[in-house]
Residue, then its C-alpha position, 0 to 999 in steps of 0.5 A: m367236629f369244627d371249621k379252622l378260621y385261621e391259624e397264623t404265627e406273628k411275632a408281635n410287638i408288646q410294649f409293658i407299661g406300668y403306672a399309678s395314680e392317685s387312686s390306683r396302680y395299673d400294669f398294662a401290656i399293649i399289644f400291637t399286632e396285624h391282626f383285628f385291623g391293627k387295633p392294639i390288643v391292651l391287656c390288665m395284667q392285673t385283671g386279665r380284662s382285655a380289650l381292642l382299643c385305638q384312639d377313636d375308642l378312647s374317647n368312649l369313657e363307658h366302653l373303657q369302664r366296662c371293659f376294665s371294670i373301673r370307675p369314672a375317674e378311672a376310665e378318664e385317667l387311663s383315656h389320657f394315659l392311652r391317647q400317648r400311646l395308641p394309634f389312629v385307626a381309620l374307620h374304613d381300615q377296620y371293616 
């Protein structure tokens, strides 16, 4: 037995982005949804790793390293790259 918590269908806006740095190539899908307090799901299509991220999360480079299993320099590049694409979500909107 289990308790169903929710089941919803939503048409989501998905942005596919590929870019290359000096050291690596990246292919991401950014899924913009009304779920998760407005935070988009950022999915690395090469590794299958994903995270819910907004502008505030991008300043935590250690978090990006853990989420996507990348080196510090790569986390800094990713943070800079995603700053142009992710929304700001106010803390009171999240909780």
